[in-house]
C-alpha positions as CSV (number, residue, x, y, z in Angstrom):
1,M,0.0,0.0,0.0
2,K,1.4,3.4,-1.0
3,V,1.1,6.4,1.3
4,P,0.3,9.6,-0.6
5,A,3.2,12.1,-0.6
6,A,1.1,14.8,1.0
7,A,0.2,12.5,4.0
8,L,3.8,11.5,4.4
9,S,4.9,15.2,4.3
10,I,2.4,16.0,7.1
11,L,3.6,13.2,9.2
12,I,7.2,14.3,8.8
13,L,6.3,17.9,9.6
14,A,4.3,16.9,12.7
15,A,7.2,14.8,14.0
16,T,9.7,17.7,13.5
17,L,7.5,20.3,15.1
18,G,7.1,18.5,18.4
19,S,7.5,20.5,21.6
20,P,10.7,19.6,23.4
21,A,11.0,20.6,27.0
22,H,13.6,23.3,26.3
23,G,11.6,25.4,23.8
24,S,10.8,24.4,20.3
25,L,13.3,24.5,17.4
26,A,12.3,24.7,13.8
27,H,15.4,22.7,12.9
28,E,17.4,20.4,15.1
29,S,20.8,19.0,14.4
30,L,22.7,16.0,15.7
31,D,25.9,18.2,15.6
32,A,25.2,20.7,18.4
33,D,28.2,22.9,17.6
34,F,27.3,23.5,13.9
35,H,25.0,26.4,13.2
36,H,22.4,25.9,10.4
37,P,20.8,29.1,9.0
38,P,17.2,27.7,9.3
39,D,17.5,27.3,13.1
40,C,14.6,29.2,14.6
41,C,12.9,29.3,17.9
42,L,9.2,28.5,17.6
43,S,8.8,29.0,21.4
44,Y,11.1,29.9,24.3
45,T,12.0,27.7,27.3
46,K,9.8,28.2,30.3
47,R,12.7,27.0,32.5
48,K,15.2,29.3,34.1
49,I,18.4,29.8,32.1
50,R,21.2,28.3,34.2
51,C,24.3,29.6,32.5
52,V,26.6,27.2,34.4
53,F,25.2,24.4,32.2
54,M,25.7,26.3,28.9
55,K,28.9,26.1,26.8
56,S,27.9,28.3,23.8
57,Y,25.1,30.1,22.0
58,F,24.1,31.7,18.8
59,E,21.3,34.1,17.8
60,T,18.7,33.1,15.3
61,T,18.7,34.8,11.9
62,S,16.5,37.6,10.8
63,G,14.7,35.1,8.6
64,C,13.0,33.6,11.7
65,S,9.5,34.7,12.6
66,Q,10.7,35.8,16.1
67,P,14.1,36.6,17.5
68,G,15.8,33.9,19.6
69,V,18.9,32.8,21.3
70,I,19.8,29.1,21.1
71,F,22.1,28.0,23.9
72,I,24.1,24.8,23.5
73,T,24.4,23.0,26.9
74,K,27.5,21.1,28.0
75,T,25.6,17.9,27.2
76,G,24.8,19.1,23.6
77,Q,21.2,20.0,24.1
78,R,19.7,23.1,22.5
79,V,17.7,25.5,24.5
80,C,15.6,28.3,22.8
81,A,15.5,31.5,24.9
82,N,14.1,35.0,24.6
83,P,16.8,37.5,23.8
84,Q,14.9,40.2,25.7
85,N,15.1,38.3,29.0
86,A,17.6,39.8,31.5
87,K,19.0,36.3,32.5
88,V,19.5,35.4,28.9
89,Q,21.4,38.7,28.3
90,R,23.6,38.1,31.4
91,C,24.4,34.5,30.3
92,I,25.4,35.8,26.8
93,M,27.7,38.3,28.5
94,N,29.2,35.6,30.7
95,L,29.8,33.2,27.8
96,K,31.5,36.0,25.8
97,Q,33.7,36.9,28.8
98,D,34.6,33.2,29.4
99,A,35.5,32.9,25.7
100,V,37.8,35.9,25.9
101,E,39.4,34.6,29.1
102,N,39.9,31.1,27.6
103,L,41.5,32.6,24.5
104,S,43.9,34.8,26.5
105,R,44.8,31.8,28.7
106,S,45.6,29.7,25.6
107,H,48.0,32.3,24.4
108,L,50.0,32.6,27.6
109,I,53.7,31.7,27.3
110,Y,55.3,30.0,30.2
């Protein structure tokens, strides 16, 4: 029995637009460190942003329907967050500062 292409497309779309616990992404990747342009936040996490668990982040592109920040946790999970949130902004500043400190430490000559 053949499944019509339209029905198959709807099933695939429904599977990809599920609502993960950490906010909903329009595109998820197995490689958490690689940024794909179509990554968009369809919703933001309702959980508190705990920066201690985050290793990196990137902002969604202007092609997305709403602005977003996607944090990559140390375990490789992606978390969609509202860029207007004060805790999100502080976490971004902390991650930037940590990156600068790590870069300067890696260039120290003993």
